[in-house]
C-alpha positions in Angstrom: -46.5 33.8 -34.2 -47.8 35.6 -31.2 -45.2 37.2 -28.6 -45.4 36.3 -25.4 -48.5 37.8 -23.2 -48.2 37.7 -19.5 -51.9 36.3 -19.6 -50.3 33.1 -21.2 -48.3 32.3 -18.1 -49.1 31.4 -14.6 -48.6 33.9 -11.5 -44.9 34.6 -11.1 -45.2 33.6 -7.3 -45.9 30.0 -8.6 -42.8 30.0 -10.6 -40.4 31.5 -8.1 -38.6 28.1 -7.3 -38.0 27.2 -11.0 -37.1 30.6 -12.2 -34.2 30.7 -14.6 -30.8 32.1 -13.6 -28.6 33.0 -16.5 -24.9 33.8 -17.2 -23.5 35.7 -20.1 -19.9 37.2 -20.6 -19.2 39.7 -23.4 -15.5 40.7 -24.2 -14.1 43.3 -26.2 -10.2 43.3 -26.8 -7.3 45.8 -26.6 -8.5 47.6 -23.5 -10.0 50.8 -23.3 -8.9 54.7 -23.2 -8.2 55.9 -20.0 -6.8 59.3 -20.5 -4.5 60.6 -17.5 -6.5 62.8 -15.1 -4.5 65.8 -16.2 -5.4 65.2 -19.9 -8.1 67.5 -21.5 -9.7 64.4 -22.8 -10.3 62.7 -19.4 -13.5 64.0 -18.6 -15.0 63.3 -21.9 -13.3 60.0 -23.1 -12.3 58.1 -20.0 -13.7 54.6 -20.1 -14.2 54.7 -16.6 -16.8 57.3 -15.0 -16.0 60.5 -13.2 -16.5 60.0 -9.3 -17.3 56.8 -7.5 -20.5 55.7 -5.9 -23.8 56.2 -6.9 -23.4 59.8 -7.7 -20.8 58.9 -10.7 -20.8 60.7 -13.7 -20.6 59.0 -17.3 -18.3 60.1 -19.9 -19.1 60.0 -23.4 -17.7 56.4 -23.7 -20.3 54.7 -21.5 -23.1 57.3 -22.1 -25.1 54.8 -24.2 -25.8 52.7 -20.8 -27.4 55.5 -19.1 -30.9 54.2 -19.5 -29.6 51.1 -17.8 -28.1 53.0 -14.7 -30.3 51.3 -12.1 -29.7 47.8 -13.8 -26.0 48.0 -13.9 -22.6 48.2 -11.7 -19.4 49.7 -13.2 -16.5 47.8 -11.6 -12.8 49.0 -11.6 -9.5 48.1 -10.2 -9.9 44.2 -10.6 -7.5 42.0 -12.5 -6.1 38.4 -12.3 -2.7 38.2 -10.0 -1.0 35.7 -12.5 -1.7 38.1 -15.5 -0.6 41.3 -14.2 2.9 41.5 -15.6 1.7 39.9 -18.9 1.5 41.8 -22.2 -2.3 42.5 -21.9 -3.2 40.6 -25.1 -1.9 37.4 -23.4 -4.4 38.2 -20.7 -7.3 37.7 -22.9 -6.7 34.1 -22.6 -7.5 34.1 -18.8 -10.1 36.7 -18.7 -12.6 34.0 -17.4 -10.1 31.4 -16.0 -7.5 33.2 -13.9 -5.0 30.7 -15.5 -1.2 31.2 -15.3 0.7 31.8 -18.6 3.7 33.2 -17.1 6.9 31.8 -18.2 7.3 29.0 -21.1 4.1 27.0 -19.8 0.8 27.6 -20.7 -1.3 26.6 -17.5 -4.7 27.6 -18.2 -7.9 26.2 -16.6 -11.4 25.7 -16.7 -13.1 28.9 -17.3 -16.2 30.2 -15.1 -18.8 29.8 -17.7 -17.9 26.2 -18.2 -18.3 25.8 -14.4 -21.7 27.2 -14.8 -22.7 25.2 -17.5 -21.8 22.1 -15.9 -24.4 22.7 -13.4 -27.0 24.6 -15.3 -27.3 22.2 -18.5 -29.4 19.9 -16.4 -32.1 22.3 -17.3 -31.7 23.0 -20.9 -31.2 21.5 -24.3 -27.6 22.8 -24.8 -25.2 23.5 -21.7 -23.6 26.6 -23.3 -23.2 28.7 -26.5 -19.7 29.9 -27.2 -19.5 32.6 -29.7 -17.1 35.1 -31.3 -16.5 37.2 -34.1 -14.0 34.9 -35.9 -14.9 31.3 -34.7 -12.7 28.5 -33.7 -10.2 28.5 -31.2 -7.4 30.8 -32.6 -4.1 30.1 -31.0 -2.4 30.2 -27.6 -2.2 34.0 -26.3 -4.4 35.2 -29.2 -7.7 32.9 -28.8 -10.8 33.6 -30.5 -12.9 32.0 -27.6 -13.6 32.8 -24.2 -14.4 29.2 -23.0 -12.0 26.8 -21.6 -12.6 23.1 -20.7 -11.4 21.2 -17.6 -8.1 20.6 -19.0 -7.6 24.5 -19.7 -7.7 23.7 -23.5 -9.9 26.2 -25.5 -13.5 25.3 -26.7 -14.2 26.2 -30.5 -16.4 29.3 -30.7 -19.1 29.8 -33.3 -19.9 32.8 -35.7 -21.8 32.0 -38.5 -25.2 33.2 -37.9 -27.3 31.0 -40.1 -25.4 27.8 -39.2 -25.7 28.7 -35.2 -29.4 29.1 -36.0 -29.9 25.8 -37.9 -28.0 24.0 -35.6 -29.6 25.2 -32.3 -33.0 26.4 -33.2 -34.0 24.4 -36.1 -32.5 20.8 -35.7 -33.1 18.4 -38.5 -34.2 21.2 -40.6 -37.9 20.5 -39.5 -37.9 16.7 -40.5 -40.2 14.4 -38.6 -39.2 13.4 -35.1 -38.8 9.6 -36.2 -36.4 10.5 -38.7 -34.4 12.7 -36.4 -34.4 10.0 -33.8 -33.0 7.7 -36.4 -30.3 10.0 -37.2 -29.3 10.3 -33.6 -29.0 6.7 -33.2 -26.8 6.6 -36.2 -24.8 9.2 -34.8 -24.3 7.1 -31.5 -23.2 4.3 -33.5 -20.6 6.3 -35.3 -19.3 7.9 -32.0 -19.2 4.1 -30.5 -17.2 2.8 -33.3 -14.6 5.8 -33.3 -14.2 5.3 -29.5 -13.7 1.5 -29.7 -10.9 2.2 -32.7 -9.4 4.9 -30.5 -9.1 2.7 -27.3 -7.6 0.1 -29.6 -5.0 2.5 -31.2 -4.1 4.1 -27.7 -2.1 1.0 -26.6 0.5 1.3 -29.4 1.2 4.8 -29.2 4.1 6.9 -27.7 3.4 9.3 -24.7 3.0 12.4 -27.3 0.6 10.6 -29.4 -1.2 9.2 -26.5 -1.8 12.6 -25.4 -3.1 13.8 -28.8 -5.5 11.0 -29.1 -6.6 11.5 -25.4 -7.6 15.0 -26.3 -9.3 13.7 -29.5 -11.3 11.0 -27.1 -12.2 13.9 -24.8 -13.7 15.7 -27.9 -15.8 12.6 -28.8 -17.0 12.1 -25.1 -18.4 15.7 -25.5 -20.0 14.9 -28.8 -21.5 11.6 -27.4 -22.9 13.5 -24.3 -24.6 16.1 -26.6 -26.1 13.2 -29.0 -27.6 11.7 -26.2 -28.8 14.8 -24.7 -30.5 15.5 -28.0 -32.3 12.2 -27.6 -33.4 13.1 -24.3 -34.9 16.4 -25.7 -36.3 15.0 -28.8 -39.9 14.6 -27.8 -39.9 17.9 -25.8 -41.3 20.6 -28.1 -39.1 24.0 -27.9 -40.8 27.2 -26.8 -42.3 29.0 -29.7 -40.6 31.9 -31.0 -40.3 34.5 -33.8 -37.2 34.7 -35.8 -38.4 37.1 -38.6 -36.2 39.9 -37.3 -33.0 37.8 -37.8 -30.7 39.2 -40.5 -28.7 36.2 -41.9 -27.4 38.2 -45.0 -25.4 40.6 -43.2 -21.7 40.8 -44.3 -19.6 41.8 -41.3 -16.9 43.2 -43.5 -19.3 45.9 -44.8 -21.6 46.5 -41.8 -20.3 45.2 -38.5 -23.0 46.9 -36.3 -25.4 44.7 -37.9 -23.3 41.6 -37.7 -22.7 42.1 -33.9 -26.4 42.9 -33.2 -27.5 39.7 -34.9 -25.4 37.7 -32.7 -26.9 39.6 -29.6 -30.2 38.7 -31.3 -29.4 35.0 -31.3 -28.3 35.3 -27.7 -31.7 36.7 -26.8 -33.6 34.0 -28.5 -31.4 31.2 -26.9 -32.3 33.0 -23.4 -35.9 33.3 -24.3 -36.3 29.7 -25.4 -34.2 28.5 -22.6 -32.1 26.7 -25.0 -29.2 27.3 -22.8 -28.5 29.4 -19.7 -24.8 30.1 -20.4 -23.4 32.2 -23.2 -19.9 33.8 -24.1 -19.4 36.2 -26.7 -16.0 37.3 -27.9 -16.4 40.6 -29.8 -13.1 40.5 -31.2 -9.6 38.9 -30.8 -6.5 40.6 -29.1 -3.6 42.3 -31.0 -5.3 42.9 -34.3 -6.3 39.4 -35.2 -9.3 38.8 -37.0 -11.4 41.1 -39.3 -12.9 42.7 -36.2 -9.7 44.8 -36.2 -11.3 46.6 -39.2 -14.3 47.7 -37.4 -13.3 51.2 -36.5 -12.5 51.9 -40.2 -16.1 50.4 -41.4 -18.2 51.8 -38.8 -16.7 55.2 -38.0 -14.5 55.8 -41.3 -11.2 56.0 -39.0 -8.0 55.5 -41.1 -6.6 52.9 -38.4 -7.7 49.6 -37.0 -8.5 48.9 -33.5 -5.2 47.5 -32.3 -3.4 50.4 -34.1 -5.8 53.1 -32.3 -4.8 51.5 -28.9 -1.1 52.2 -29.6 -1.4 55.6 -31.3 0.2 58.6 -29.7 -0.7 61.4 -32.3 -2.8 64.5 -31.3 -6.3 63.5 -30.6 -5.7 59.8 -30.4 -7.7 59.7 -27.1 -10.8 61.0 -28.7 -10.6 58.3 -31.6 -10.0 55.4 -29.2 -12.8 56.7 -26.8 -15.1 57.2 -29.8 -14.6 53.5 -30.8 -15.0 52.4 -27.2 -18.4 54.4 -27.4 -19.2 52.5 -30.6 -18.4 49.2 -28.7 -20.6 50.3 -25.8 -23.5 51.0 -28.1 -23.5 47.6 -29.2 -23.7 46.2 -25.6 -26.5 48.8 -24.8 -28.4 47.3 -27.6 -28.1 43.8 -26.0 -29.4 45.1 -22.8 -32.2 47.0 -24.3 -33.2 43.7 -25.7 -32.8 41.7 -22.5 -34.7 44.3 -20.7 -37.7 44.6 -23.1 -37.7 40.8 -24.0 -40.0 38.8 -21.6 -40.8 35.2 -20.8 -43.1 33.8 -18.3 -40.9 34.8 -15.4 -40.7 38.5 -16.6 -37.9 40.4 -18.2 -34.9 38.5 -19.3 -32.6 40.9 -17.8 -33.9 40.5 -14.2 -33.0 36.8 -14.4 -29.6 37.3 -16.3 -26.0 38.1 -15.1 -24.4 39.8 -18.0 -20.7 41.0 -17.6 -19.1 43.2 -20.3 -15.3 43.9 -20.2 -11.8 43.5 -21.1 -8.7 41.8 -19.8 -6.5 44.9 -19.9 -6.9 48.7 -19.4 -5.1 51.3 -21.5 -1.8 50.7 -23.2 -2.6 46.9 -22.7 -1.8 46.8 -19.1 -3.5 43.6 -17.7 -4.7 45.4 -14.6 -7.8 47.4 -13.7 -10.0 45.6 -16.2 -12.8 47.8 -17.4 -15.9 46.0 -16.7 -19.9 46.6 -16.5 -22.0 43.9 -14.8 -25.8 44.2 -15.7 -28.9 42.4 -14.8 -30.0 39.8 -12.3 -32.6 41.9 -10.2 -34.7 38.9 -9.2 -31.5 37.0 -8.0 -30.9 39.9 -5.2 -28.4 41.9 -7.3 -28.2 45.5 -6.2 -26.9 47.9 -8.8 -26.4 51.6 -9.3 -22.9 52.4 -8.4 -19.3 52.7 -9.7 -16.9 50.8 -7.3 -13.3 50.4 -7.5 -12.0 47.3 -6.1 -8.1 48.0 -6.1 -6.0 44.9 -7.0 -8.8 42.6 -6.0 -8.6 39.2 -8.1 -11.2 39.1 -10.5 -11.8 35.5 -9.4 -13.6 36.8 -6.5 -16.3 38.7 -8.9 -16.5 35.4 -10.9 -17.2 32.9 -7.9 -19.6 35.6 -6.7 -21.3 35.4 -9.9 -21.3 31.5 -10.2 -22.9 31.7 -6.4 -25.6 34.1 -7.6 -26.7 31.7 -10.6 -26.9 28.8 -8.1 -23.3 27.2 -8.6 -22.3 26.1 -5.2 -18.6 27.3 -5.2 -16.7 28.6 -2.2 -13.8 29.4 -4.4 -12.8 29.6 -8.3 -9.1 29.7 -9.7 -7.2 32.2 -7.4 -10.2 33.8 -5.6 -9.6 35.2 -2.1 -13.3 35.5 -1.1 -16.2 37.2 -2.7 -17.4 40.5 -4.1 -18.1 42.9 -1.0 -20.2 45.9 -0.9 -23.3 43.7 -1.4 -23.7 44.0 -5.2 -24.0 40.3 -5.6 -25.8 38.5 -2.6 
């Protein structure tokens, strides 16, 4: 199958109004190595650069991102005010929500990606993709997803590459359209029957059971909505694509780099085909949960897992942690390189995509000074090239600015107090 060629499309200016605007969030757990300024490891292995503004110097940790200096902004100082006194692991649940997990209550709320999906889904086959290394939702305070619905409940993530590809890129396994239409009608009938049964049962339940049933019915509503969306898109052919480069046989417990990069390849394919314009990817769960904790052992030959490294106080621990941070950065750099060098009829995918990479805690699991890199979005007026520190600014200010940049009309999000200053996001 031929790659996309510029000659295949119409002049860019004629597409200006309909140019896609995409949003992507990539998360790494357990914070990052930030040695004290007087440490001999600081200038080599601090996650944040040396110096601010446009003249910053990258340390070894973010050095893999140097080719994208003009396409990215490094952001420090931000956090979610309601999470600042939480153990950093818990704050992972709130990275895209700004929710309140203090005390005994779990008052999480909708995540920024889902706000964007509600608006941008009108243009695509699927409203969003929620991806992770573990799949599912995990559990409160140690989730395995970045996405939360309007009730603040976690949305299951997906992690099996072949299943993701077959579900989204090869629906029906290539069966004829009339057979897929018949299958869709059968699916609608099943959902209708389940909804009728649930409504009948609802009248005879106690309050706790009613709450559980309401959650189930909400899930059914989501299923019904997607089934109807599939029906609407049934006669619209998907953009042609080549999937020969995808490796569905990679074993993440043996080759974590290939596993992560195949996930990124699927994300690129989703954006290139305009399958969706909103994607989240959780590269690992907090607190050593999930097989991703073994990535330092598998990829770099270390004798400690990621969570243990983040607590280690032995000689040379800053270098070990920094080297793993660098390895994670290399994976994000791979994603940015694919974004930059993959084109559709509107140009480079990177220029029409905002991609945020970061964590919900800094060193020693403090839920402050989130390490973050924002990349892409040149065609949306984003101005990159600097390292900026926004001391104690709510991260929600960044999130609401990102939403506005991709065309979601929101004056506030969560506990935002304004938008991002300094003109990075217009």
